[in-house]
C-alpha positions as CSV (number, residue, x, y, z in Angstrom):
1,X,5.5,106.0,75.8
2,X,4.3,102.9,73.7
3,X,0.8,102.8,72.2
4,X,-1.3,100.0,71.7
5,X,-4.6,100.6,68.9
6,X,-7.3,98.1,69.7
7,X,-11.0,98.4,67.5
8,X,-13.2,99.2,70.5
9,X,-13.1,102.3,72.7
10,X,-14.7,99.5,75.3
11,X,-11.7,97.3,75.1
12,X,-9.2,100.3,74.9
13,X,-10.6,101.0,78.3
14,X,-10.4,97.9,79.9
15,X,-6.9,97.4,78.7
16,X,-6.1,100.6,79.7
17,X,-7.3,100.1,83.5
18,X,-5.3,96.5,83.3
19,X,-2.1,98.4,82.4
20,X,-2.7,101.1,84.7
21,X,-1.1,103.9,82.6
22,X,2.3,102.2,81.4
23,X,0.9,101.9,77.8
24,X,-1.5,104.6,75.7
25,X,-4.8,103.0,74.4
26,X,-6.6,103.9,71.6
27,X,-9.3,102.9,69.7
28,X,-10.0,102.4,65.7
29,X,-13.7,101.8,65.8
30,X,-13.4,98.8,63.6
31,X,-11.6,99.1,59.9
32,X,-10.3,102.5,58.9
33,X,-9.8,101.2,54.9
34,X,-12.7,99.4,53.3
35,X,-13.6,99.2,49.9
36,X,-15.6,102.3,48.2
37,X,-19.4,102.3,49.3
38,X,-20.5,103.5,45.9
39,X,-18.8,101.3,43.5
40,X,-17.4,97.8,43.0
41,X,-14.0,98.7,44.1
42,X,-12.6,95.2,42.7
43,X,-10.2,95.4,39.6
44,X,-11.5,92.7,37.8
45,X,-9.1,93.0,34.6
46,X,-6.3,93.2,37.1
47,X,-6.1,90.0,38.9
48,X,-9.2,91.2,41.1
49,X,-7.3,93.6,43.3
50,X,-9.4,95.1,45.5
51,X,-9.2,99.0,46.0
52,X,-9.0,100.4,49.2
53,X,-9.9,103.7,50.3
54,X,-10.1,105.4,54.0
55,X,-13.5,104.8,55.3
56,X,-15.6,107.8,55.5
57,X,-16.5,109.4,59.0
58,X,-12.8,108.1,59.5
59,X,-10.9,111.2,59.0
60,X,-10.5,112.1,62.6
61,X,-9.8,109.0,63.8
62,X,-6.7,108.1,61.4
63,X,-5.5,112.0,62.0
64,X,-5.6,111.3,66.0
65,X,-4.2,107.9,65.4
66,X,-1.1,109.1,62.9
67,X,-0.3,112.0,65.2
68,X,-0.4,109.5,68.3
69,X,1.7,106.7,66.7
70,X,4.4,109.5,65.7
71,X,4.8,110.4,69.0
72,X,4.7,106.9,70.1
73,X,8.6,104.8,71.1
74,X,6.3,101.8,69.5
75,X,2.9,101.0,68.1
76,X,0.9,98.0,68.9
77,X,-1.6,96.2,66.9
78,X,-3.6,94.3,69.2
79,X,-7.0,93.8,67.2
80,X,-9.2,90.6,67.4
81,X,-7.7,87.4,66.8
82,X,-9.3,86.3,63.7
83,X,-9.0,87.1,59.9
84,X,-11.1,90.1,60.4
85,X,-8.7,91.3,63.3
86,X,-5.5,91.1,61.6
87,X,-7.2,92.7,58.0
88,X,-7.9,95.7,60.4
89,X,-4.3,95.5,61.9
90,X,-2.8,95.1,58.6
91,X,-4.8,98.6,57.0
92,X,-3.9,100.1,60.5
93,X,-0.3,99.3,59.5
94,X,-0.4,100.7,55.8
95,X,-2.4,104.0,56.6
96,X,-0.5,104.8,59.5
97,X,2.9,104.1,58.1
98,X,4.2,101.3,60.2
99,X,7.0,99.2,59.2
100,X,5.6,96.3,57.2
101,X,8.5,93.5,58.5
102,X,7.8,95.4,62.3
103,X,6.7,93.3,65.0
104,X,3.9,95.4,66.0
105,X,0.9,92.8,66.3
106,X,-0.2,91.5,69.5
107,X,-3.3,89.1,70.6
108,X,-4.8,87.7,72.9
109,X,-7.8,85.1,73.8
110,X,-9.1,86.9,76.7
111,X,-8.6,90.7,77.7
112,X,-7.0,90.1,81.1
113,X,-3.9,91.5,83.0
114,X,-1.9,88.3,82.6
115,X,-3.3,87.7,78.7
116,X,-2.4,91.3,78.2
117,X,1.2,91.2,79.3
118,X,2.1,87.7,77.8
119,X,0.9,89.6,74.1
120,X,3.1,92.3,74.9
121,X,5.8,90.0,75.6
122,X,5.7,88.2,72.5
123,X,4.7,90.7,69.5
124,X,5.1,89.7,65.5
125,X,4.8,90.0,62.3
126,X,1.3,90.9,60.2
127,X,0.0,86.8,59.1
128,X,-0.7,87.7,55.4
129,X,-2.3,84.7,55.3
130,X,-4.9,85.6,57.5
131,X,-5.1,89.0,55.9
132,X,-5.4,87.1,52.4
133,X,-8.4,85.3,53.5
134,X,-9.8,88.3,54.6
135,X,-9.7,89.9,51.1
136,X,-10.8,86.8,49.6
137,X,-13.9,86.7,51.4
138,X,-14.4,90.3,51.3
139,X,-13.9,89.9,47.3
140,X,-16.1,87.4,46.3
141,X,-18.8,89.1,48.8
142,X,-18.6,92.3,46.9
143,X,-18.2,90.5,43.5
144,X,-21.7,88.5,44.3
145,X,-23.6,91.0,46.2
146,X,-22.6,94.3,43.9
147,X,-23.4,92.3,41.0
148,X,-26.9,90.3,41.6
149,X,-28.3,93.1,43.9
150,X,-29.1,95.1,40.9
151,X,-30.5,91.9,39.3
152,X,-33.0,91.7,41.9
153,X,-33.8,95.4,41.7
154,X,-34.1,95.0,38.2
155,X,-36.3,91.6,37.9
156,X,-38.2,92.2,40.8
157,X,-37.8,95.3,43.0
158,X,-36.5,98.0,44.7
159,X,-34.6,97.8,47.5
160,X,-33.2,94.2,47.7
161,X,-30.1,92.7,48.5
162,X,-28.0,89.5,47.6
163,X,-25.1,87.9,49.1
164,X,-23.2,84.6,48.9
165,X,-24.1,82.9,52.5
166,X,-27.3,85.0,53.0
167,X,-28.8,84.1,50.2
168,X,-28.0,80.8,50.7
169,X,-29.3,80.8,54.1
170,X,-32.6,82.5,52.9
171,X,-33.3,79.6,50.5
172,X,-32.8,77.2,53.7
173,X,-35.8,79.2,55.2
174,X,-37.6,79.4,51.9
175,X,-37.4,75.4,51.0
176,X,-37.8,74.7,54.2
177,X,-41.5,76.6,54.1
178,X,-42.5,74.6,51.0
179,X,-42.1,71.2,52.7
180,X,-44.2,72.8,55.2
181,X,-47.0,73.6,52.8
182,X,-46.4,70.4,50.9
183,X,-46.5,68.2,53.7
184,X,-49.1,65.5,53.6
185,X,-49.8,64.4,57.1
186,X,-50.6,60.9,57.6
187,X,-52.6,59.0,60.5
188,X,-50.9,56.6,63.0
189,X,-52.1,55.3,66.4
190,X,-50.3,54.6,69.3
191,X,-51.1,52.2,72.0
192,X,-49.9,52.9,75.7
193,X,-50.5,50.5,78.6
194,X,-50.7,50.7,82.3
195,X,-49.2,47.4,84.1
196,X,-48.9,45.9,87.3
197,X,-47.5,42.6,89.0
198,X,-50.4,39.9,88.8
199,X,-50.1,40.4,92.6
200,X,-50.3,43.6,92.9
201,X,-47.2,43.7,95.2
202,X,-45.4,46.4,93.2
203,X,-46.6,50.3,91.7
204,X,-48.1,50.2,88.3
205,X,-46.0,51.2,85.6
206,X,-46.6,52.7,82.1
207,X,-45.6,50.8,78.7
208,X,-46.3,51.3,75.1
209,X,-46.5,48.7,71.7
210,X,-43.3,48.4,70.0
211,X,-43.2,45.3,67.8
212,X,-45.6,42.9,65.7
213,X,-43.5,38.9,65.3
214,X,-40.5,41.1,66.7
215,X,-40.4,43.6,64.0
216,X,-40.8,47.1,64.7
217,X,-44.3,48.1,63.9
218,X,-46.7,51.0,63.9
219,X,-50.4,51.0,63.6
220,X,-51.8,52.9,61.0
221,X,-55.9,52.9,61.3
222,X,-58.3,53.0,63.8
223,X,-59.1,49.7,62.4
224,X,-55.8,48.1,62.9
225,X,-55.7,49.4,66.9
226,X,-59.1,47.9,67.0
227,X,-57.6,44.5,65.8
228,X,-54.6,44.6,68.1
229,X,-56.5,45.5,71.2
230,X,-58.9,42.7,70.4
231,X,-55.7,40.4,70.2
232,X,-54.1,41.8,73.4
233,X,-57.2,41.4,75.4
234,X,-58.0,38.1,74.4
235,X,-54.2,37.3,75.7
236,X,-51.8,37.3,78.5
237,X,-49.2,39.8,79.6
238,X,-46.0,38.4,80.5
239,X,-42.0,39.4,81.3
240,X,-40.0,38.1,78.5
241,X,-36.8,40.3,79.4
242,X,-35.6,42.3,81.8
243,X,-32.1,44.1,81.1
244,X,-30.6,46.3,83.8
245,X,-27.3,48.7,83.3
246,X,-25.5,51.6,84.5
247,X,-26.1,54.4,81.9
248,X,-23.4,57.4,81.6
249,X,-23.7,60.7,80.1
250,X,-20.6,62.7,79.3
251,X,-20.9,66.5,79.7
252,X,-21.3,68.6,76.9
253,X,-18.4,70.6,75.3
254,X,-18.4,74.3,76.6
255,X,-19.1,77.0,74.0
256,X,-18.3,77.8,70.6
257,X,-20.3,80.8,68.8
258,X,-22.5,78.4,67.2
259,X,-23.9,76.3,70.5
260,X,-24.1,79.8,72.5
261,X,-26.1,81.1,70.1
262,X,-28.6,77.9,69.9
263,X,-28.5,77.9,73.9
264,X,-29.5,81.4,74.2
265,X,-32.3,80.8,72.0
266,X,-33.9,77.9,73.4
267,X,-33.1,78.6,77.4
268,X,-33.2,82.6,77.4
269,X,-34.9,83.0,74.2
270,X,-32.8,85.5,72.9
271,X,-32.2,86.0,68.8
272,X,-28.4,85.1,67.5
273,X,-27.5,89.3,66.8
274,X,-29.0,89.8,70.7
275,X,-26.7,87.0,72.4
276,X,-23.9,88.4,70.2
277,X,-23.9,91.5,71.3
278,X,-24.4,90.9,74.9
279,X,-21.0,88.6,74.7
280,X,-19.4,91.2,72.8
281,X,-19.9,93.6,76.0
282,X,-18.7,90.8,78.3
283,X,-15.7,90.0,76.2
284,X,-14.6,93.8,75.7
285,X,-15.9,94.7,79.2
286,X,-18.4,96.4,81.1
287,X,-18.3,99.2,83.4
288,X,-19.1,97.4,87.1
289,X,-19.7,99.5,90.2
290,X,-16.6,98.9,92.6
291,X,-14.7,97.0,90.1
292,X,-14.2,99.5,87.2
293,X,-14.2,98.1,83.7
294,X,-13.9,95.0,83.0
295,X,-13.6,92.0,80.9
296,X,-15.7,88.6,81.8
297,X,-15.4,86.3,78.9
298,X,-12.9,84.7,76.2
299,X,-13.0,85.9,73.0
300,X,-16.3,85.0,71.6
301,X,-16.3,84.3,68.3
302,X,-14.9,80.9,67.7
303,X,-15.7,77.2,66.4
304,X,-13.2,75.4,68.9
305,X,-13.5,73.7,71.8
306,X,-10.2,73.7,72.9
307,X,-9.3,75.1,77.1
308,X,-6.4,76.0,77.9
309,X,-4.6,74.4,80.7
310,X,-4.6,77.1,83.1
311,X,-8.4,77.2,82.4
312,X,-8.5,73.3,83.0
313,X,-6.6,73.6,86.4
314,X,-8.6,76.1,87.8
315,X,-12.0,74.6,86.7
316,X,-10.8,71.3,88.7
317,X,-9.8,73.6,91.4
318,X,-12.9,75.1,91.4
319,X,-15.4,71.9,90.9
320,X,-13.4,70.3,94.0
321,X,-13.6,72.9,96.0
322,X,-17.6,73.8,95.6
323,X,-18.7,70.1,94.9
324,X,-16.3,67.2,95.7
325,X,-13.7,65.5,94.5
326,X,-16.0,62.5,93.0
327,X,-17.2,65.2,90.6
328,X,-13.6,65.9,89.0
329,X,-13.2,63.2,85.9
330,X,-9.7,61.1,86.5
331,X,-8.0,63.2,83.6
332,X,-9.4,66.8,82.1
333,X,-12.3,66.6,79.6
334,X,-11.0,67.2,76.0
335,X,-13.4,68.2,73.2
336,X,-12.7,67.3,69.7
337,X,-13.5,70.5,67.7
338,X,-15.1,70.1,64.2
339,X,-13.3,69.8,61.0
340,X,-11.8,73.3,59.9
341,X,-12.4,75.0,63.5
342,X,-10.0,77.5,64.0
343,X,-8.0,75.6,66.6
344,X,-5.5,78.6,68.0
345,X,-8.9,79.7,69.6
346,X,-10.4,78.8,72.3
347,X,-13.6,77.6,73.7
348,X,-15.8,80.6,75.0
349,X,-15.2,80.5,78.8
350,X,-15.4,82.9,81.6
351,X,-12.3,84.7,82.6
352,X,-11.8,84.9,86.5
353,X,-13.4,81.7,88.2
354,X,-13.8,83.4,91.6
355,X,-16.4,86.0,89.6
356,X,-19.5,83.7,89.9
357,X,-22.6,84.4,88.4
358,X,-24.0,85.0,92.1
359,X,-21.5,87.5,93.0
360,X,-22.2,89.8,89.8
361,X,-26.0,88.9,89.8
362,X,-26.8,92.6,91.3
363,X,-23.6,94.6,89.5
364,X,-24.8,93.1,85.9
365,X,-28.3,93.8,84.1
366,X,-30.5,90.8,83.6
367,X,-29.2,90.2,79.7
368,X,-25.6,90.7,80.5
369,X,-26.2,88.4,83.4
370,X,-28.2,85.4,81.9
371,X,-25.2,85.4,78.6
372,X,-22.5,85.4,81.7
373,X,-24.1,82.8,83.9
374,X,-24.8,80.6,80.8
375,X,-21.6,80.7,79.7
376,X,-20.2,80.4,83.4
377,X,-22.2,77.0,84.2
378,X,-21.9,75.4,80.7
379,X,-17.6,75.8,81.2
380,X,-17.7,74.3,84.8
381,X,-19.7,71.6,83.5
382,X,-17.7,70.7,80.3
383,X,-14.7,70.0,83.0
384,X,-17.2,67.6,85.5
385,X,-17.2,64.2,85.5
386,X,-19.8,61.8,84.1
387,X,-23.7,61.5,85.4
388,X,-24.3,58.3,86.2
389,X,-27.7,56.1,86.1
390,X,-29.5,53.3,86.9
391,X,-31.6,51.9,83.5
392,X,-33.9,49.4,83.2
393,X,-35.3,48.3,80.3
394,X,-38.6,45.5,80.3
395,X,-40.1,44.0,77.4
396,X,-43.2,42.2,77.8
397,X,-45.0,39.8,75.3
398,X,-48.3,39.1,74.2
399,X,-49.0,36.6,71.5
400,X,-47.6,37.9,68.4
401,X,-47.0,41.7,70.1
402,X,-44.2,43.1,72.2
403,X,-44.8,45.6,74.4
404,X,-41.4,47.8,75.8
405,X,-41.2,49.9,79.3
406,X,-38.0,51.5,80.0
407,X,-36.9,53.7,82.9
408,X,-33.9,55.1,84.9
409,X,-33.0,56.6,88.4
410,X,-30.1,59.1,89.0
411,X,-27.0,57.3,90.7
412,X,-24.5,59.9,90.8
413,X,-25.5,63.8,89.2
414,X,-21.9,64.5,87.9
415,X,-22.4,67.4,85.6
416,X,-26.3,67.5,85.7
417,X,-25.3,69.6,89.3
418,X,-24.5,72.7,86.9
419,X,-26.0,71.7,83.8
420,X,-29.1,71.1,82.5
421,X,-29.9,69.9,78.8
422,X,-32.7,71.2,77.0
423,X,-34.8,68.4,75.9
424,X,-35.5,68.0,71.8
425,X,-39.0,68.9,71.1
426,X,-41.0,65.8,69.8
427,X,-38.3,63.4,71.9
428,X,-40.5,61.2,74.5
429,X,-39.8,61.5,77.8
430,X,-38.4,58.5,79.6
431,X,-40.0,57.1,82.7
432,X,-38.5,58.6,85.9
433,X,-37.3,56.3,88.4
434,X,-36.7,52.4,88.0
435,X,-39.5,49.8,86.9
436,X,-40.3,47.3,89.5
437,X,-38.2,44.1,90.5
438,X,-39.7,41.8,87.7
439,X,-38.2,38.5,86.5
440,X,-38.4,36.9,83.2
441,X,-41.6,35.0,82.9
442,X,-43.8,37.2,85.6
443,X,-47.4,37.5,84.2
444,X,-48.8,41.1,84.0
445,X,-52.4,42.2,84.5
446,X,-53.3,45.2,82.4
447,X,-54.9,48.2,84.4
448,X,-55.8,50.1,81.8
449,X,-55.1,50.6,77.7
450,X,-55.2,54.4,76.3
451,X,-55.0,54.3,72.3
452,X,-54.7,57.5,70.8
453,X,-54.9,58.7,67.1
454,X,-51.5,60.9,66.3
455,X,-50.8,62.5,62.8
456,X,-47.4,62.8,61.5
457,X,-46.1,66.4,61.6
458,X,-44.7,68.7,59.2
459,X,-40.9,69.8,59.6
460,X,-40.6,72.7,61.9
461,X,-40.1,76.1,61.0
462,X,-36.3,77.7,61.3
463,X,-35.8,79.3,64.6
464,X,-32.8,81.4,65.3
465,X,-31.2,78.1,67.1
466,X,-31.9,75.6,64.7
467,X,-30.6,78.0,61.5
468,X,-27.5,78.8,63.2
469,X,-26.8,74.9,63.9
470,X,-28.1,74.1,60.4
471,X,-25.7,76.8,59.3
472,X,-22.8,75.5,61.0
473,X,-23.5,71.8,60.3
474,X,-23.6,72.8,56.3
475,X,-20.6,74.5,56.6
476,X,-22.7,77.7,55.5
477,X,-20.7,81.0,56.5
478,X,-18.4,81.2,59.7
479,X,-19.1,82.1,63.4
480,X,-18.4,85.6,62.8
481,X,-21.5,85.6,60.3
482,X,-24.1,83.8,61.6
483,X,-25.5,86.6,63.9
484,X,-25.1,89.3,60.9
485,X,-27.1,86.8,58.3
486,X,-30.0,86.6,60.9
487,X,-30.1,90.1,61.1
488,X,-30.3,91.0,57.9
489,X,-33.0,88.5,56.8
490,X,-35.0,90.0,59.6
491,X,-33.9,94.1,59.0
492,X,-34.6,93.2,54.9
493,X,-38.0,91.8,55.6
494,X,-37.2,88.3,53.8
495,X,-38.4,87.0,56.8
496,X,-41.2,87.7,59.6
497,X,-41.2,86.0,63.1
498,X,-44.2,84.1,64.3
499,X,-43.4,83.5,67.9
500,X,-39.5,82.3,67.6
501,X,-40.0,80.7,64.2
502,X,-39.0,82.3,60.9
503,X,-41.4,82.2,58.1
504,X,-40.5,84.0,54.7
505,X,-42.4,87.0,53.0
506,X,-43.6,86.7,49.5
507,X,-40.6,88.4,48.3
508,X,-37.6,85.7,49.6
509,X,-39.8,83.4,47.7
510,X,-39.2,85.2,44.5
511,X,-35.5,86.4,45.3
512,X,-34.6,82.2,46.0
513,X,-36.1,81.2,43.0
514,X,-35.1,83.9,40.4
515,X,-31.3,83.1,42.0
516,X,-32.0,79.1,42.1
517,X,-33.1,79.5,38.2
518,X,-29.7,81.4,36.9
519,X,-27.0,81.0,39.9
520,X,-27.8,77.2,41.0
521,X,-24.1,76.4,42.0
522,X,-23.5,80.1,43.9
523,X,-27.1,78.9,45.7
524,X,-26.1,75.3,46.4
525,X,-25.0,74.5,50.0
526,X,-22.2,72.3,48.9
527,X,-20.5,75.0,46.8
528,X,-20.8,77.6,49.7
529,X,-19.2,75.1,51.8
530,X,-16.6,74.5,49.6
531,X,-15.4,77.9,49.1
532,X,-15.6,78.1,52.9
533,X,-12.8,75.7,52.9
534,X,-11.2,77.2,49.6
535,X,-11.1,80.2,52.6
536,X,-9.6,77.8,55.1
537,X,-6.6,76.8,52.9
538,X,-6.1,80.3,52.0
539,X,-5.5,80.8,55.8
540,X,-3.2,77.9,56.2
541,X,-1.0,79.3,53.5
542,X,-1.5,76.5,50.6
543,X,-3.4,78.8,48.2
544,X,-3.4,82.1,46.5
545,X,-6.5,83.8,46.9
546,X,-6.5,85.2,43.3
547,X,-6.7,81.8,41.8
548,X,-9.9,81.4,44.1
549,X,-11.5,84.7,42.5
550,X,-10.3,83.8,39.0
551,X,-11.9,80.2,39.2
552,X,-15.0,81.8,40.3
553,X,-16.0,85.1,38.7
554,X,-15.9,84.4,34.8
555,X,-18.8,81.5,35.1
556,X,-20.5,83.5,37.2
557,X,-20.3,86.4,35.2
558,X,-21.3,84.7,32.2
559,X,-24.1,83.2,34.1
560,X,-25.1,86.8,35.1
561,X,-25.0,88.2,31.6
562,X,-27.3,85.2,30.4
563,X,-30.0,86.4,33.7
564,X,-30.3,90.1,32.6
565,X,-30.9,89.1,28.9
566,X,-33.1,86.1,29.3
567,X,-36.4,87.0,27.9
568,X,-35.0,89.8,25.7
569,X,-36.6,89.8,22.3
570,X,-35.4,92.1,19.1
571,X,-37.7,94.3,17.9
572,X,-38.3,96.1,14.4
573,X,-38.5,99.3,16.4
574,X,-35.7,101.9,15.7
575,X,-34.5,104.1,18.6
576,X,-35.7,107.7,18.2
577,X,-32.2,108.7,19.6
578,X,-30.0,106.9,17.5
579,X,-31.7,104.4,15.1
580,X,-30.6,101.0,16.1
581,X,-33.1,98.7,17.2
582,X,-35.0,97.9,20.2
583,X,-34.9,95.2,22.4
584,X,-37.9,94.3,24.6
585,X,-37.4,93.6,27.8
586,X,-39.3,92.5,30.9
587,X,-38.6,94.7,34.1
588,X,-40.7,94.9,37.3
589,X,-43.0,97.1,36.2
590,X,-43.7,94.9,32.9
591,X,-42.0,95.2,29.1
592,X,-40.3,98.3,28.3
593,X,-37.9,98.9,24.8
594,X,-34.5,99.6,25.5
595,X,-31.7,100.7,22.9
596,X,-29.7,97.5,21.9
597,X,-26.6,99.9,21.3
598,X,-26.3,100.3,25.2
599,X,-24.2,101.3,27.1
600,X,-23.4,104.2,24.1
601,X,-27.1,104.9,24.1
602,X,-29.3,104.3,27.0
603,X,-32.3,105.4,25.9
604,X,-35.5,103.2,27.0
605,X,-39.7,103.9,26.8
606,X,-42.2,101.8,28.0
607,X,-44.1,99.8,25.8
608,X,-48.0,100.8,25.2
609,X,-47.4,104.7,25.9
610,X,-46.5,105.5,22.4
611,X,-50.2,106.7,21.5
612,X,-49.9,110.3,20.1
613,X,-52.3,112.8,21.2
614,X,-53.8,116.1,19.3
615,X,-52.5,118.0,22.6
616,X,-49.5,120.0,21.4
617,X,-47.1,120.6,23.8
618,X,-47.3,124.0,25.8
619,X,-43.5,124.1,25.9
620,X,-42.1,122.8,22.7
621,X,-45.0,122.2,20.5
622,X,-44.7,118.4,19.7
623,X,-48.2,116.2,19.7
624,X,-47.7,114.7,23.2
625,X,-48.1,111.0,23.8
626,X,-50.0,108.8,26.7
627,X,-48.0,107.9,29.9
628,X,-48.8,106.0,32.5
629,X,-47.4,106.4,36.3
630,X,-48.5,105.9,39.6
631,X,-51.4,108.0,39.6
632,X,-52.7,106.8,36.2
633,X,-52.4,108.1,32.9
634,X,-51.6,111.6,31.7
635,X,-49.4,113.1,28.8
636,X,-46.0,113.7,28.2
637,X,-43.5,115.4,26.0
638,X,-42.1,113.0,23.7
639,X,-39.1,115.1,23.3
640,X,-38.3,113.6,27.1
641,X,-35.8,114.2,28.8
642,X,-35.0,117.6,26.7
643,X,-38.9,118.7,27.2
644,X,-40.1,117.7,30.3
645,X,-43.7,119.2,30.3
646,X,-46.7,117.4,31.1
647,X,-50.7,117.9,31.0
648,X,-53.4,115.7,32.8
649,X,-55.0,113.0,30.5
650,X,-58.7,114.2,29.7
651,X,-61.2,111.9,27.6
652,X,-60.2,110.7,24.4
653,X,-56.4,111.4,25.1
654,X,-56.8,114.9,24.9
655,X,-55.8,117.0,28.3
656,X,-57.8,118.0,30.5
657,X,-59.0,121.4,31.2
658,X,-61.0,122.8,34.3
659,X,-61.7,126.4,34.5
660,X,-60.7,129.6,33.2
661,X,-57.2,132.2,34.0
662,X,-59.0,134.8,35.4
663,X,-55.7,136.8,34.5
664,X,-54.9,135.6,30.4
665,X,-58.2,134.2,30.0
666,X,-56.2,130.5,28.8
667,X,-58.0,127.4,30.2
668,X,-56.5,125.9,33.7
669,X,-55.4,122.5,33.8
670,X,-56.1,120.2,37.1
671,X,-52.4,119.3,38.4
672,X,-50.8,117.1,41.0
673,X,-48.4,118.1,43.7
674,X,-45.5,115.5,44.2
675,X,-47.5,114.8,47.4
676,X,-50.7,114.0,45.5
677,X,-52.4,116.9,46.3
678,X,-54.5,118.5,43.4
679,X,-54.2,122.2,42.3
680,X,-55.3,124.8,39.2
681,X,-52.4,126.3,37.2
682,X,-52.7,128.2,33.9
683,X,-52.5,126.2,30.4
684,X,-50.0,129.0,29.2
685,X,-47.3,128.8,32.1
686,X,-44.7,130.1,31.8
687,X,-46.1,133.2,30.3
688,X,-48.6,133.1,32.8
689,X,-47.9,131.7,36.1
690,X,-51.6,131.8,37.8
691,X,-52.4,128.7,40.2
692,X,-54.9,128.0,42.8
693,X,-56.1,125.4,44.7
694,X,-60.0,125.9,43.9
695,X,-61.0,125.7,40.2
696,X,-61.1,129.5,38.7
697,X,-64.0,130.6,37.3
698,X,-62.1,132.9,35.0
699,X,-64.6,136.0,36.6
700,X,-63.2,138.7,38.9
701,X,-64.1,139.9,42.1
702,X,-66.9,142.8,41.7
703,X,-65.2,144.2,45.1
704,X,-61.3,144.1,44.9
705,X,-60.7,142.5,41.4
706,X,-59.4,139.2,42.9
707,X,-59.7,136.3,40.8
708,X,-63.1,134.0,41.6
709,X,-63.0,130.6,42.3
710,X,-65.5,127.7,43.0
711,X,-64.8,125.4,46.4
712,X,-65.5,121.9,46.6
713,X,-68.8,122.4,47.3
714,X,-69.9,124.8,44.6
715,X,-69.9,128.1,46.5
716,X,-68.2,130.5,44.6
717,X,-65.8,132.8,46.6
718,X,-62.7,135.6,46.1
719,X,-59.3,134.4,46.4
720,X,-57.8,137.3,47.9
721,X,-58.2,136.1,51.4
722,X,-58.7,139.7,52.5
723,X,-61.9,140.0,50.9
724,X,-65.2,138.2,52.0
725,X,-67.0,138.3,48.9
726,X,-69.1,134.6,49.0
727,X,-71.7,133.7,46.7
728,X,-73.5,130.6,48.1
729,X,-74.1,127.7,46.1
730,X,-77.6,127.0,44.5
731,X,-79.3,124.5,46.9
732,X,-81.1,121.7,45.1
733,X,-85.2,121.7,44.1
734,X,-86.7,119.4,46.3
735,X,-88.1,116.2,44.1
736,X,-91.5,114.6,45.3
737,X,-91.8,112.7,48.3
738,X,-88.7,115.3,50.1
739,X,-90.2,117.1,53.1
740,X,-89.3,119.7,55.3
């Protein structure tokens, strides 16, 4: 039996159902081989070759697939039809020992019986251009992330990460917030009018002030508004021009990854990661009662608006049957994809038009249904005729001022019978319905005037939808990365949500400023977009991926070296370990001294902690020094790390002793556990290991011989829990003015 390997168990289940047991279908669970998790994994000195290792936790999967491959008559690799999918197939081919020249790669844009059967009939070899493009991206991102993230951790704080595309997207959010903060509102006035023909024959209509002496005009103050109103009150309103036309509105293109995420955000209030998760399920297949495991939509990571001729024909048949022939355009609608789109893919569309949203509403949960309905209706609308409107515009003159009124009425619904676009925020609503049938020269009466003070508004913060749109327009990232980028910004807490809007956190400013200061090219939108173009050139077979990395890395590494040492100052202090001069550095906790002989000597000491005390180390006898930690000052042995002894900090830099050991008589010191809880330990440790939660008095219990300790309330008690000996703390004497 032949074996088909895909990424997802859900996808395997759908395909297996369609092939009805003719093939064995199994899933790899994504990549089975990748760069190592704990080291760079890129040979910088050997042409940037990546070093791949089997992915941790995939041992059982690899063993199972190897055994199945050995038994199979033939193996087909059916991963997703993109760079990542091609790379997964390539790794499978290598790890499983498949013939590198064999035609074992199949791909399909939709998981349907027809598409899978067609793919099985047309296997091909691995496309190494796609693989190389993915390798270049992986190596590039690894170099940037692995080199910049430690810099952020050294300079700013722990747990931070940087990324070639992620950090540029974060810069967009930060710069937008700074634009908002720096924005200064400017006053302006709008003046609206309610007008009617002089005879009162027709209904009133609305108009607004537009021009002064035939030029666009904006009222900037109340004084100016009063001046305009006075001039208009003294004049006469009359129709200057009347324009009638038929306005056309063309159907929108079917969804790409970007436009799906934008519309799901605007219409459904869903985040980009959430939208892609629902779409992924619809693509791979969902268990549906009475239908089994069913795939609903085509491949969902695409920037192409192309639609197959079969899908177009099916859509036209559906539209004619359900809406009428007049809703069909003369020729099928074709949409131009943006430059650089991978046009081998199709747009996102439903697989089977007979599976209408209404027919599956009770079979899908709410979110899956909403996303499917969105995709279905957008595709149907994209193949429908234009919407037609009777439009009318009237210009009204009064002295030097011109007013404008416009309105339109729907003549033919076209695609709007299925799809309604969301109106952009802030866009003025057009008057619904046609204006009265006025003629040039007709006089008008003014029924009311509404002057309104307004102020210009700052730019709007990014939402998931607008950030995805900005990334697409600027060429940052690719369809498969948009949702991941937004997810990282949220998980790392570089942004926080206020409603649906993104607001950068304090650390986002520090990250952005540091990276822009030292790596202006990496953080430049144009540079990032140009790098995406170079990756496309690798995919198209015109560029060696090694040359792309080789052109990028040396200048990047030089900037990295400068960023790490910028602000360093060579001192006269000699390293106590190797004798080389120490370098003063700036870290996230302040300044510190580091040996200039690094990496041969990695000794570092914190500045300001070289104060030597008169207290000898209880372990090695060296005079202890004062250091600072998260709980304040403490005494530490200067021979650290050979000797790790510490003591609490007391007055005048001396060790703080409290109490007396009841075992050996030496002083006890107050110590703190890792969780911050205090206890008392003998200063004679390790010879004497006495310890107590309460302060020891040095005396022994007269009843059992146990240690007597003083509690926080001043009571004296026996440390032996089985002994009930207690001495209450003496009561304080009453002072004058105190009464029983």
